[in-house]
Backbone as JSON Lines, residues from 0, in Angstrom:
{"i":0,"aa":"X","n":[-0.49,-50.41,39.23],"ca":[0.37,-50.13,40.64],"c":[0.85,-48.78,39.94]}
{"i":1,"aa":"X","n":[1.9,-48.59,39.29],"ca":[3.05,-48.11,38.9],"c":[2.05,-46.88,37.72]}
{"i":2,"aa":"X","n":[1.43,-47.13,37.32],"ca":[-0.04,-46.15,36.63],"c":[-0.58,-45.56,37.57]}
{"i":3,"aa":"X","n":[-1.31,-46.46,38.9],"ca":[-2.02,-45.43,39.7],"c":[-1.16,-44.12,40.19]}
{"i":4,"aa":"X","n":[0.12,-45.12,40.24],"ca":[0.81,-43.77,41.33],"c":[1.46,-43.2,39.92]}
{"i":5,"aa":"X","n":[1.68,-42.9,38.76],"ca":[1.78,-42.24,38.27],"c":[0.81,-40.84,37.89]}
{"i":6,"aa":"X","n":[-0.45,-41.53,37.77],"ca":[-1.27,-41.23,37.22],"c":[-1.88,-40.01,39.04]}
{"i":7,"aa":"X","n":[-1.8,-40.25,39.69],"ca":[-1.44,-39.38,40.92],"c":[-0.84,-38.35,41.56]}
{"i":8,"aa":"X","n":[0.55,-39.03,41.03],"ca":[2.14,-38.06,40.78],"c":[1.67,-37.02,39.88]}
{"i":9,"aa":"X","n":[0.76,-36.72,39.02],"ca":[0.27,-35.76,38.1],"c":[-0.38,-35.34,38.53]}
{"i":10,"aa":"X","n":[-1.46,-35.54,38.77],"ca":[-2.55,-35.1,39.3],"c":[-2.5,-34.29,40.57]}
{"i":11,"aa":"X","n":[-2.11,-34.18,41.88],"ca":[-1.43,-33.55,42.81],"c":[-0.81,-32.63,42.38]}
{"i":12,"aa":"X","n":[0.27,-33.07,41.71],"ca":[1.61,-31.44,40.81],"c":[0.12,-30.56,40.7]}
{"i":13,"aa":"X","n":[-0.99,-30.93,40.33],"ca":[-1.51,-29.59,40.27],"c":[-1.5,-28.35,41.15]}
{"i":14,"aa":"X","n":[-1.16,-28.92,42.42],"ca":[-1.38,-28.13,43.59],"c":[-0.28,-27.12,43.33]}
{"i":15,"aa":"X","n":[0.7,-28.05,42.75],"ca":[1.53,-26.83,42.33],"c":[1.67,-25.39,42.09]}
{"i":16,"aa":"X","n":[0.8,-25.64,40.69],"ca":[0.01,-24.17,40.24],"c":[-0.68,-22.82,41.83]}
{"i":17,"aa":"X","n":[-0.31,-23.79,42.48],"ca":[-1.28,-22.8,43.78],"c":[-0.47,-22.5,44.7]}
{"i":18,"aa":"X","n":[0.67,-21.4,44.4],"ca":[2.1,-21.5,45.7],"c":[1.23,-21.14,47.1]}
{"i":19,"aa":"X","n":[2.59,-21.45,48.16],"ca":[1.93,-21.79,49.14],"c":[2.06,-20.27,50.15]}
{"i":20,"aa":"X","n":[3.4,-19.67,49.61],"ca":[3.71,-18.23,50.62],"c":[2.64,-17.43,49.78]}
{"i":21,"aa":"X","n":[2.5,-16.24,50.41],"ca":[1.41,-15.24,50.14],"c":[2.0,-14.48,49.04]}
{"i":22,"aa":"X","n":[3.73,-14.34,48.97],"ca":[4.03,-13.1,47.35],"c":[3.54,-14.05,46.82]}
{"i":23,"aa":"X","n":[3.63,-15.18,46.3],"ca":[3.96,-16.4,45.38],"c":[2.89,-16.24,44.88]}
{"i":24,"aa":"X","n":[1.91,-15.97,45.48],"ca":[0.45,-16.16,45.35],"c":[-0.28,-14.76,44.75]}
{"i":25,"aa":"X","n":[0.37,-13.8,45.67],"ca":[-0.55,-12.36,44.94],"c":[0.67,-11.96,44.19]}
{"i":26,"aa":"X","n":[1.57,-12.73,43.45],"ca":[2.28,-12.35,41.74],"c":[1.4,-13.0,41.02]}
{"i":27,"aa":"X","n":[1.46,-14.16,41.12],"ca":[0.34,-14.93,40.14],"c":[-0.76,-14.9,39.85]}
{"i":28,"aa":"X","n":[-1.61,-14.26,40.86],"ca":[-2.96,-13.99,40.37],"c":[-3.29,-12.96,40.48]}
{"i":29,"aa":"X","n":[-2.08,-11.83,40.54],"ca":[-1.55,-10.16,39.51],"c":[-2.12,-10.78,37.87]}
{"i":30,"aa":"X","n":[-0.91,-11.78,38.07],"ca":[-0.83,-12.88,36.56],"c":[-2.32,-12.54,35.74]}
{"i":31,"aa":"X","n":[-2.65,-13.99,36.44],"ca":[-3.8,-14.96,36.28],"c":[-4.76,-13.23,36.06]}
{"i":32,"aa":"X","n":[-4.72,-12.28,36.94],"ca":[-6.41,-11.31,36.62],"c":[-5.66,-10.47,35.21]}
{"i":33,"aa":"X","n":[-4.12,-10.17,35.3],"ca":[-4.13,-9.38,34.11],"c":[-4.69,-10.16,32.92]}
{"i":34,"aa":"X","n":[-4.29,-10.86,32.73],"ca":[-4.54,-11.36,31.33],"c":[-5.96,-11.41,30.97]}
{"i":35,"aa":"X","n":[-6.74,-11.86,32.15],"ca":[-8.45,-12.03,32.07],"c":[-9.46,-10.28,31.39]}
{"i":36,"aa":"X","n":[-8.04,-9.49,32.44],"ca":[-8.77,-8.29,32.48],"c":[-8.28,-7.43,31.0]}
{"i":37,"aa":"X","n":[-7.22,-8.01,29.85],"ca":[-7.05,-7.72,28.72],"c":[-7.62,-8.12,27.71]}
{"i":38,"aa":"X","n":[-7.8,-9.82,28.01],"ca":[-8.62,-10.19,27.13],"c":[-9.89,-9.47,26.46]}
{"i":39,"aa":"X","n":[-10.58,-9.36,27.94],"ca":[-11.95,-8.56,27.78],"c":[-11.99,-7.21,27.15]}
{"i":40,"aa":"X","n":[-10.81,-6.79,27.09],"ca":[-10.79,-5.37,26.43],"c":[-11.2,-5.87,24.78]}
{"i":41,"aa":"X","n":[-10.57,-6.76,24.27],"ca":[-10.36,-7.5,23.1],"c":[-11.79,-8.25,22.55]}
{"i":42,"aa":"X","n":[-12.48,-8.09,22.83],"ca":[-13.83,-9.04,22.43],"c":[-14.79,-8.55,21.33]}
{"i":43,"aa":"X","n":[-14.79,-9.24,20.51],"ca":[-15.72,-8.7,19.55],"c":[-16.76,-9.32,19.44]}
{"i":44,"aa":"X","n":[-17.88,-9.59,19.12],"ca":[-19.5,-9.88,18.63],"c":[-18.85,-11.43,17.9]}
{"i":45,"aa":"X","n":[-18.18,-10.97,17.37],"ca":[-17.93,-11.66,16.56],"c":[-16.91,-13.17,17.33]}
{"i":46,"aa":"X","n":[-16.04,-13.08,17.47],"ca":[-15.17,-14.26,18.16],"c":[-15.98,-14.63,19.81]}
{"i":47,"aa":"X","n":[-16.26,-13.43,19.77],"ca":[-17.35,-14.34,21.31],"c":[-18.29,-15.21,20.91]}
{"i":48,"aa":"X","n":[-19.13,-15.11,20.17],"ca":[-19.71,-15.46,19.68],"c":[-18.97,-17.4,19.28]}
{"i":49,"aa":"X","n":[-18.05,-17.26,18.24],"ca":[-17.44,-18.44,18.14],"c":[-17.18,-19.31,19.3]}
{"i":50,"aa":"X","n":[-16.46,-18.53,20.68],"ca":[-15.62,-19.57,21.52],"c":[-16.95,-19.74,22.36]}
{"i":51,"aa":"X","n":[-17.97,-18.9,22.51],"ca":[-18.39,-19.37,22.89],"c":[-19.41,-21.08,22.68]}
{"i":52,"aa":"X","n":[-19.24,-21.04,21.03],"ca":[-19.98,-22.37,20.65],"c":[-18.7,-23.28,20.76]}
{"i":53,"aa":"X","n":[-17.62,-22.94,20.73],"ca":[-16.58,-24.17,21.3],"c":[-16.88,-24.67,22.34]}
{"i":54,"aa":"X","n":[-17.69,-23.94,23.51],"ca":[-17.61,-23.89,24.77],"c":[-18.6,-24.53,25.4]}
{"i":55,"aa":"X","n":[-19.81,-24.34,24.37],"ca":[-20.64,-24.86,24.58],"c":[-21.28,-26.03,23.72]}
{"i":56,"aa":"X","n":[-19.88,-26.68,22.8],"ca":[-20.24,-28.06,22.62],"c":[-19.02,-29.09,23.06]}
{"i":57,"aa":"X","n":[-18.43,-28.44,23.83],"ca":[-17.37,-29.64,24.16],"c":[-17.6,-31.12,24.58]}
{"i":58,"aa":"X","n":[-18.69,-30.83,25.17],"ca":[-19.2,-32.24,25.69],"c":[-19.76,-32.94,24.78]}
{"i":59,"aa":"X","n":[-20.44,-32.05,23.92],"ca":[-20.71,-33.77,22.76],"c":[-19.48,-33.74,22.02]}
{"i":60,"aa":"X","n":[-18.41,-33.07,21.31],"ca":[-17.5,-34.06,21.41],"c":[-16.73,-34.84,22.27]}
{"i":61,"aa":"X","n":[-16.69,-34.78,23.32],"ca":[-16.12,-35.44,24.14],"c":[-16.61,-36.99,24.1]}
{"i":62,"aa":"X","n":[-18.43,-36.89,24.2],"ca":[-19.24,-38.22,24.36],"c":[-19.51,-38.43,23.23]}
{"i":63,"aa":"X","n":[-19.34,-37.68,21.67],"ca":[-18.84,-38.17,20.25],"c":[-17.86,-39.2,19.93]}
{"i":64,"aa":"X","n":[-17.13,-38.54,20.02],"ca":[-15.97,-39.28,19.35],"c":[-15.72,-40.86,20.22]}
{"i":65,"aa":"X","n":[-15.52,-41.25,21.85],"ca":[-16.05,-42.5,21.85],"c":[-17.32,-43.46,21.2]}
{"i":66,"aa":"X","n":[-18.39,-42.59,21.43],"ca":[-19.96,-42.77,20.7],"c":[-19.24,-43.78,18.94]}
{"i":67,"aa":"X","n":[-19.46,-42.61,18.61],"ca":[-18.54,-42.53,17.07],"c":[-17.69,-43.78,17.09]}
{"i":68,"aa":"X","n":[-16.97,-44.33,17.82],"ca":[-15.43,-44.77,17.37],"c":[-16.77,-46.57,17.98]}
{"i":69,"aa":"X","n":[-17.44,-46.16,19.04],"ca":[-18.18,-47.31,19.42],"c":[-18.66,-48.39,18.08]}
{"i":70,"aa":"X","n":[-19.38,-46.62,17.71],"ca":[-20.43,-47.41,16.71],"c":[-19.62,-47.59,15.34]}
{"i":71,"aa":"X","n":[-18.7,-47.05,14.81],"ca":[-17.9,-48.02,13.7],"c":[-17.4,-49.35,14.32]}
{"i":72,"aa":"X","n":[-17.04,-49.11,15.03],"ca":[-16.21,-50.53,15.63],"c":[-17.76,-51.87,15.62]}
{"i":73,"aa":"X","n":[-18.85,-51.55,16.06],"ca":[-19.74,-52.33,15.78],"c":[-20.05,-52.89,14.79]}
{"i":74,"aa":"X","n":[-20.41,-51.72,13.94],"ca":[-20.74,-51.91,12.45],"c":[-20.18,-52.72,11.34]}
{"i":75,"aa":"X","n":[-18.22,-52.17,12.01],"ca":[-17.54,-53.08,10.72],"c":[-16.72,-54.18,11.36]}
{"i":76,"aa":"X","n":[-17.55,-54.44,12.93],"ca":[-16.92,-55.92,13.72],"c":[-15.17,-55.55,13.88]}
{"i":77,"aa":"X","n":[-15.21,-54.0,13.87],"ca":[-13.16,-54.52,14.52],"c":[-13.39,-53.47,15.82]}
{"i":78,"aa":"X","n":[-13.1,-55.17,16.11],"ca":[-12.41,-55.29,17.89],"c":[-11.33,-54.28,18.09]}
{"i":79,"aa":"X","n":[-10.37,-53.78,17.19],"ca":[-9.76,-53.25,18.09],"c":[-10.79,-51.56,18.48]}
{"i":80,"aa":"X","n":[-11.38,-50.9,17.25],"ca":[-11.88,-49.77,17.5],"c":[-12.97,-50.01,18.61]}
{"i":81,"aa":"X","n":[-13.34,-51.16,19.04],"ca":[-14.37,-51.21,19.92],"c":[-13.32,-50.85,21.62]}
{"i":82,"aa":"X","n":[-12.46,-51.5,21.41],"ca":[-11.58,-51.34,22.9],"c":[-10.73,-49.93,22.51]}
{"i":83,"aa":"X","n":[-11.1,-49.25,21.85],"ca":[-10.03,-47.71,21.63],"c":[-10.99,-47.09,21.78]}
{"i":84,"aa":"X","n":[-13.02,-47.03,21.48],"ca":[-13.64,-46.45,21.92],"c":[-13.42,-46.42,23.87]}
{"i":85,"aa":"X","n":[-13.92,-47.64,24.06],"ca":[-13.56,-48.08,25.98],"c":[-12.77,-46.92,26.77]}
{"i":86,"aa":"X","n":[-11.09,-47.45,25.9],"ca":[-10.63,-46.07,26.8],"c":[-10.68,-44.86,26.86]}
{"i":87,"aa":"X","n":[-11.1,-44.81,25.34],"ca":[-11.26,-42.62,25.08],"c":[-12.61,-42.25,25.94]}
{"i":88,"aa":"X","n":[-13.68,-43.24,26.25],"ca":[-14.59,-42.88,27.52],"c":[-13.91,-43.35,28.3]}
{"i":89,"aa":"X","n":[-13.54,-44.49,28.85],"ca":[-12.76,-45.34,30.36],"c":[-11.95,-43.18,30.67]}
{"i":90,"aa":"X","n":[-11.04,-42.96,29.72],"ca":[-10.32,-42.15,30.41],"c":[-10.8,-40.34,30.85]}
{"i":91,"aa":"X","n":[-12.13,-40.51,29.97],"ca":[-13.3,-39.16,29.72],"c":[-13.78,-39.38,31.74]}
{"i":92,"aa":"X","n":[-14.52,-40.75,31.83],"ca":[-14.78,-40.81,32.8],"c":[-13.81,-40.59,33.78]}
{"i":93,"aa":"X","n":[-13.21,-41.37,34.14],"ca":[-12.02,-40.77,34.97],"c":[-11.48,-39.77,35.48]}
{"i":94,"aa":"X","n":[-11.37,-39.04,34.5],"ca":[-10.55,-37.52,34.28],"c":[-12.04,-36.6,35.1]}
{"i":95,"aa":"X","n":[-13.45,-36.9,34.81],"ca":[-14.45,-36.06,34.77],"c":[-15.05,-36.51,36.91]}
{"i":96,"aa":"X","n":[-14.37,-37.52,37.37],"ca":[-14.76,-37.73,38.74],"c":[-13.0,-37.28,39.36]}
{"i":97,"aa":"X","n":[-11.95,-37.17,39.18],"ca":[-11.21,-36.44,39.14],"c":[-11.1,-34.49,39.25]}
{"i":98,"aa":"X","n":[-11.74,-34.75,38.09],"ca":[-11.53,-32.48,37.94],"c":[-12.15,-32.24,39.46]}
{"i":99,"aa":"X","n":[-13.5,-32.61,39.38],"ca":[-14.42,-32.72,40.3],"c":[-14.34,-32.77,42.24]}
{"i":100,"aa":"X","n":[-13.58,-34.02,41.99],"ca":[-12.48,-34.29,43.43],"c":[-11.76,-32.77,43.94]}
{"i":101,"aa":"X","n":[-10.94,-32.4,42.76],"ca":[-10.17,-31.39,43.06],"c":[-10.4,-29.55,42.96]}
{"i":102,"aa":"X","n":[-11.76,-30.01,42.41],"ca":[-12.43,-28.7,42.6],"c":[-12.71,-28.43,44.29]}
{"i":103,"aa":"X","n":[-13.42,-29.3,44.58],"ca":[-14.07,-29.3,45.51],"c":[-12.65,-29.31,46.65]}
{"i":104,"aa":"X","n":[-11.66,-29.96,46.55],"ca":[-10.2,-29.84,47.47],"c":[-10.34,-27.92,47.65]}
{"i":105,"aa":"X","n":[-10.16,-27.58,46.28],"ca":[-9.33,-26.44,46.36],"c":[-10.31,-25.56,46.82]}
{"i":106,"aa":"X","n":[-11.4,-25.27,46.17],"ca":[-12.33,-24.88,46.25],"c":[-12.18,-23.21,46.1]}
{"i":107,"aa":"X","n":[-11.42,-22.61,44.61],"ca":[-11.23,-21.29,43.87],"c":[-12.62,-20.71,43.61]}
{"i":108,"aa":"X","n":[-12.65,-19.41,43.86],"ca":[-13.82,-18.73,43.08],"c":[-13.54,-18.85,42.15]}
{"i":109,"aa":"X","n":[-14.73,-18.49,41.26],"ca":[-14.84,-18.16,39.32],"c":[-13.71,-16.33,39.35]}
{"i":110,"aa":"X","n":[-13.2,-15.86,38.58],"ca":[-12.28,-14.92,38.32],"c":[-13.27,-14.09,38.55]}
{"i":111,"aa":"X","n":[-14.63,-13.8,38.33],"ca":[-15.58,-12.82,37.98],"c":[-15.85,-12.47,39.51]}
{"i":112,"aa":"X","n":[-15.88,-13.72,40.18],"ca":[-16.25,-13.25,41.96],"c":[-14.9,-12.47,42.99]}
{"i":113,"aa":"X","n":[-14.05,-12.98,42.09],"ca":[-12.92,-12.69,43.15],"c":[-12.03,-11.25,42.95]}
{"i":114,"aa":"X","n":[-12.58,-10.77,41.42],"ca":[-12.2,-9.53,41.0],"c":[-13.69,-9.0,40.08]}
{"i":115,"aa":"X","n":[-14.07,-7.44,40.72],"ca":[-14.89,-7.11,39.77],"c":[-14.21,-6.22,38.74]}
{"i":116,"aa":"X","n":[-13.01,-6.07,38.11],"ca":[-12.54,-6.22,37.13],"c":[-12.97,-6.98,36.54]}
{"i":117,"aa":"X","n":[-12.83,-8.27,36.56],"ca":[-13.25,-9.27,35.41],"c":[-13.95,-9.23,34.59]}
{"i":118,"aa":"X","n":[-14.64,-8.99,33.93],"ca":[-15.89,-9.13,33.26],"c":[-16.19,-10.58,32.34]}
{"i":119,"aa":"X","n":[-17.19,-11.12,33.03],"ca":[-17.32,-12.7,32.65],"c":[-18.24,-11.95,31.91]}
{"i":120,"aa":"X","n":[-18.51,-13.45,30.41],"ca":[-19.51,-13.51,29.22],"c":[-20.58,-13.53,29.55]}
{"i":121,"aa":"X","n":[-20.3,-15.07,30.65],"ca":[-22.03,-15.03,31.49],"c":[-21.3,-15.67,32.28]}
{"i":122,"aa":"X","n":[-21.7,-16.26,33.74],"ca":[-21.92,-16.8,35.11],"c":[-21.64,-17.82,35.43]}
{"i":123,"aa":"X","n":[-20.98,-19.25,35.1],"ca":[-21.08,-20.45,35.4],"c":[-21.24,-20.79,36.78]}
{"i":124,"aa":"X","n":[-21.29,-22.21,37.39],"ca":[-21.29,-22.0,38.71],"c":[-20.37,-22.77,38.76]}
{"i":125,"aa":"X","n":[-19.92,-23.82,40.22],"ca":[-19.04,-24.27,40.35],"c":[-17.61,-23.52,41.03]}
{"i":126,"aa":"X","n":[-16.86,-24.63,41.07],"ca":[-15.88,-23.87,41.74],"c":[-14.91,-23.43,40.2]}
{"i":127,"aa":"X","n":[-13.28,-22.84,40.28],"ca":[-12.78,-22.59,39.13],"c":[-11.18,-23.43,39.13]}
{"i":128,"aa":"X","n":[-10.99,-23.86,39.8],"ca":[-9.6,-24.78,40.08],"c":[-9.98,-26.38,39.74]}
{"i":129,"aa":"X","n":[-9.67,-26.91,38.68],"ca":[-9.37,-26.86,37.55],"c":[-10.28,-26.68,36.35]}
{"i":130,"aa":"X","n":[-9.29,-26.31,35.51],"ca":[-10.54,-25.84,33.93],"c":[-11.31,-27.4,33.41]}
{"i":131,"aa":"X","n":[-12.48,-27.05,34.11],"ca":[-13.75,-28.84,33.24],"c":[-13.59,-29.01,32.23]}
{"i":132,"aa":"X","n":[-13.09,-27.77,31.34],"ca":[-13.7,-28.25,30.04],"c":[-12.4,-28.03,29.27]}
{"i":133,"aa":"X","n":[-11.25,-27.82,29.98],"ca":[-10.13,-27.95,29.19],"c":[-9.33,-29.31,30.08]}
{"i":134,"aa":"X","n":[-9.5,-29.62,30.94],"ca":[-9.26,-30.86,31.31],"c":[-10.0,-32.75,30.26]}
{"i":135,"aa":"X","n":[-11.19,-31.91,30.07],"ca":[-11.84,-33.25,29.51],"c":[-11.75,-32.79,27.52]}
{"i":136,"aa":"X","n":[-11.48,-31.8,27.12],"ca":[-11.16,-31.64,26.04],"c":[-9.46,-32.31,25.65]}
{"i":137,"aa":"X","n":[-8.65,-32.3,27.15],"ca":[-7.22,-32.56,26.85],"c":[-7.41,-34.06,26.58]}
{"i":138,"aa":"X","n":[-8.28,-35.0,27.86],"ca":[-8.34,-36.42,28.2],"c":[-8.61,-36.41,26.97]}
{"i":139,"aa":"X","n":[-9.65,-36.47,25.85],"ca":[-10.11,-36.6,24.77],"c":[-9.14,-36.86,23.74]}
{"i":140,"aa":"X","n":[-8.14,-35.68,23.73],"ca":[-7.14,-35.45,22.61],"c":[-6.33,-36.27,22.99]}
{"i":141,"aa":"X","n":[-5.41,-36.54,24.2],"ca":[-4.48,-37.34,24.43],"c":[-5.33,-38.65,24.05]}
{"i":142,"aa":"X","n":[-6.27,-38.7,24.88],"ca":[-6.29,-40.67,24.41],"c":[-6.42,-41.22,22.93]}
{"i":143,"aa":"X","n":[-7.41,-40.22,22.21],"ca":[-7.69,-40.6,20.46],"c":[-6.2,-40.17,20.17]}
{"i":144,"aa":"X","n":[-5.22,-39.67,20.43],"ca":[-4.03,-39.32,20.03],"c":[-3.19,-40.73,20.07]}
{"i":145,"aa":"X","n":[-3.36,-41.09,21.49],"ca":[-2.39,-42.57,21.71],"c":[-3.64,-43.87,21.01]}
{"i":146,"aa":"X","n":[-4.68,-43.67,20.7],"ca":[-5.16,-45.04,20.04],"c":[-4.51,-44.43,18.71]}
{"i":147,"aa":"X","n":[-4.54,-43.94,17.96],"ca":[-4.33,-42.98,16.73],"c":[-3.1,-42.28,16.07]}
{"i":148,"aa":"X","n":[-1.81,-42.33,16.7],"ca":[-0.79,-41.8,16.7],"c":[-0.59,-41.57,15.1]}
{"i":149,"aa":"X","n":[-1.44,-40.38,14.23],"ca":[-1.52,-39.88,13.31],"c":[-0.96,-38.62,13.1]}
{"i":150,"aa":"X","n":[-1.0,-37.78,12.47],"ca":[-0.72,-36.64,12.88],"c":[-2.21,-36.07,12.01]}
{"i":151,"aa":"X","n":[-2.76,-36.61,11.43],"ca":[-4.02,-36.08,10.61],"c":[-5.45,-36.55,12.18]}
{"i":152,"aa":"X","n":[-4.85,-37.13,12.85],"ca":[-5.33,-37.25,14.38],"c":[-5.12,-36.03,15.34]}
{"i":153,"aa":"X","n":[-4.27,-36.39,15.51],"ca":[-3.17,-35.6,16.86],"c":[-3.56,-34.19,16.29]}
{"i":154,"aa":"X","n":[-3.21,-33.88,15.15],"ca":[-3.4,-32.55,14.83],"c":[-4.9,-31.57,15.18]}
{"i":155,"aa":"X","n":[-5.6,-32.24,14.35],"ca":[-7.48,-31.91,14.76],"c":[-7.36,-31.79,16.4]}
{"i":156,"aa":"X","n":[-6.9,-32.71,17.16],"ca":[-7.61,-33.09,17.98],"c":[-6.91,-31.98,18.85]}
{"i":157,"aa":"X","n":[-5.63,-32.2,18.98],"ca":[-4.95,-31.12,19.77],"c":[-5.29,-29.48,19.15]}
{"i":158,"aa":"X","n":[-5.67,-29.1,17.95],"ca":[-6.2,-27.94,17.64],"c":[-7.58,-27.93,18.38]}
{"i":159,"aa":"X","n":[-8.49,-28.58,18.54],"ca":[-9.74,-28.43,19.19],"c":[-9.94,-28.55,20.73]}
{"i":160,"aa":"X","n":[-8.44,-29.07,21.33],"ca":[-8.45,-28.85,23.14],"c":[-7.83,-27.34,23.18]}
{"i":161,"aa":"X","n":[-7.31,-27.04,23.16],"ca":[-6.37,-26.03,22.81],"c":[-7.39,-24.57,22.82]}
{"i":162,"aa":"X","n":[-8.09,-24.63,21.32],"ca":[-9.37,-23.69,21.08],"c":[-10.59,-23.57,22.29]}
{"i":163,"aa":"X","n":[-10.87,-25.24,22.63],"ca":[-11.76,-24.55,23.83],"c":[-10.89,-24.47,24.97]}
{"i":164,"aa":"X","n":[-9.4,-24.36,25.99],"ca":[-9.07,-24.39,26.67],"c":[-8.49,-22.73,26.9]}
{"i":165,"aa":"X","n":[-9.15,-22.21,25.29],"ca":[-8.7,-20.17,25.14],"c":[-9.95,-19.72,25.71]}
{"i":166,"aa":"X","n":[-10.5,-20.51,24.96],"ca":[-12.5,-20.04,25.13],"c":[-12.85,-19.81,26.07]}
{"i":167,"aa":"X","n":[-12.05,-20.29,27.51],"ca":[-12.96,-20.58,28.56],"c":[-12.11,-18.81,29.45]}
{"i":168,"aa":"X","n":[-10.16,-18.64,28.59],"ca":[-9.91,-17.44,28.65],"c":[-10.73,-16.26,28.3]}
{"i":169,"aa":"X","n":[-11.1,-16.49,27.09],"ca":[-11.51,-15.51,26.7],"c":[-13.15,-14.89,26.85]}
{"i":170,"aa":"X","n":[-14.07,-16.32,27.49],"ca":[-14.96,-15.93,28.32],"c":[-15.08,-15.34,29.65]}
{"i":171,"aa":"X","n":[-14.0,-15.44,29.89],"ca":[-14.01,-14.42,31.21],"c":[-14.34,-15.79,32.45]}
{"i":172,"aa":"X","n":[-14.12,-17.56,32.56],"ca":[-15.06,-18.19,33.23],"c":[-13.67,-18.67,34.03]}
{"i":173,"aa":"X","n":[-12.74,-18.75,33.53],"ca":[-11.49,-19.43,33.78],"c":[-9.45,-18.52,34.39]}
{"i":174,"aa":"X","n":[-9.17,-18.59,34.81],"ca":[-7.45,-18.13,35.23],"c":[-7.11,-19.03,34.44]}
{"i":175,"aa":"X","n":[-5.74,-18.25,33.69],"ca":[-4.56,-19.57,33.16],"c":[-4.23,-20.42,33.5]}
{"i":176,"aa":"X","n":[-4.57,-20.74,34.89],"ca":[-3.57,-21.3,36.01],"c":[-4.54,-22.61,36.14]}
{"i":177,"aa":"X","n":[-5.98,-22.15,35.82],"ca":[-6.59,-23.1,35.77],"c":[-6.49,-24.13,34.4]}
{"i":178,"aa":"X","n":[-7.01,-23.16,33.43],"ca":[-6.27,-23.82,32.51],"c":[-5.32,-24.9,32.1]}
{"i":179,"aa":"X","n":[-4.41,-24.6,33.09],"ca":[-2.75,-25.57,32.97],"c":[-2.63,-26.89,33.15]}
{"i":180,"aa":"X","n":[-3.81,-26.13,34.89],"ca":[-4.02,-27.01,35.55],"c":[-5.43,-28.26,34.94]}
{"i":181,"aa":"X","n":[-6.02,-27.56,34.21],"ca":[-6.53,-28.55,33.14],"c":[-5.86,-29.63,32.5]}
{"i":182,"aa":"X","n":[-5.47,-29.02,31.88],"ca":[-4.35,-29.88,30.94],"c":[-3.52,-30.49,31.25]}
{"i":183,"aa":"X","n":[-2.88,-30.47,31.92],"ca":[-1.98,-31.11,32.73],"c":[-2.85,-32.65,33.48]}
{"i":184,"aa":"X","n":[-4.21,-32.38,33.76],"ca":[-5.3,-33.65,34.82],"c":[-5.09,-33.74,33.15]}
{"i":185,"aa":"X","n":[-5.49,-33.27,32.74],"ca":[-6.01,-33.96,31.42],"c":[-5.47,-35.42,30.6]}
{"i":186,"aa":"X","n":[-4.16,-34.82,30.4],"ca":[-3.54,-35.45,29.39],"c":[-3.21,-36.88,30.52]}
{"i":187,"aa":"X","n":[-2.74,-36.11,32.06],"ca":[-2.36,-37.64,32.28],"c":[-3.25,-38.53,32.84]}
{"i":188,"aa":"X","n":[-4.75,-38.26,32.55],"ca":[-5.12,-39.1,32.72],"c":[-5.32,-40.09,32.0]}
{"i":189,"aa":"X","n":[-5.04,-39.47,30.8],"ca":[-5.39,-40.4,29.25],"c":[-4.53,-41.63,29.22]}
{"i":190,"aa":"X","n":[-2.95,-40.63,29.09],"ca":[-1.38,-41.46,29.51],"c":[-1.77,-42.79,30.45]}
{"i":191,"aa":"X","n":[-2.23,-42.0,31.98],"ca":[-2.24,-43.1,33.17],"c":[-3.02,-44.81,32.56]}
{"i":192,"aa":"X","n":[-4.04,-44.28,31.8],"ca":[-5.39,-45.43,31.48],"c":[-4.45,-45.98,30.36]}
{"i":193,"aa":"X","n":[-3.35,-45.67,29.58],"ca":[-3.1,-47.04,28.27],"c":[-3.1,-48.04,28.58]}
{"i":194,"aa":"X","n":[-2.79,-48.61,29.39],"ca":[-2.8,-50.35,29.54],"c":[-4.26,-50.64,28.82]}
{"i":195,"aa":"X","n":[-5.4,-50.33,28.31],"ca":[-7.01,-50.17,28.07],"c":[-6.77,-50.38,26.71]}
{"i":196,"aa":"X","n":[-5.75,-49.67,25.32],"ca":[-5.2,-49.58,24.53],"c":[-5.18,-50.86,24.22]}
{"i":197,"aa":"X","n":[-5.78,-51.53,22.33],"ca":[-5.92,-53.06,22.26],"c":[-4.03,-52.71,22.08]}
{"i":198,"aa":"X","n":[-3.29,-54.05,22.14],"ca":[-2.05,-54.56,21.97],"c":[-1.61,-54.97,20.5]}
C-alpha cells in the first residue's frame, strides 16, 4: 500500500509542472518555446540523423533489456536474473499505461501544433505531456540500475536515457517540461516496483 501511495504521489506531482495561474503558464510556455526554437536553429544533418536514430531505437532497447536478462537467466539457469527481467519488464509496462493515462488527461498539444515558430523534424501523433520516450527510457535505466547497482551499469543506462530525452527536444517534438515530467514518471515507476527485485 505504501508503494502504491508513493507511485501515485510521484506521478500526480507531474501536474506541478503545469502551473495553474495564467501568468505562470505564460512564463513557462515562453521558456518551453524558446528552448525549442533555439535548438532548431542549431540543427545539422549529422546531429539530426543521430538523434533520430536514438528516438527510433528507444523501444528496441526497452524491450531488449528485459528480454536479454530473461534469455540469459534461462540459459544460465539464474533465478535472480529472471526475476530482474520481470522487474524491468513490469516497470516498463506499468509506466506505459500511466504515461498513456496522463497524456489523455492533460491533452497538451505537440509543440509544432501550438507554436508556428517551432519547426519539428517530424510530426508524431498523440499528445505531448509527458514524453513517452523519456519516461520509458528512464524506467528502463532506473530499474536496471536498481537491479544491478554497479557504476558500469548505471552510467551507460542513464547516459542512454538522458540522450533519448534530449533527442525529443532537439527534434522539436516535446517541450522541456514534457521531458522533465517523463523523467520523473519513469524513475518513480521503477522505484515504486522495487519490491519485485530478488531478495
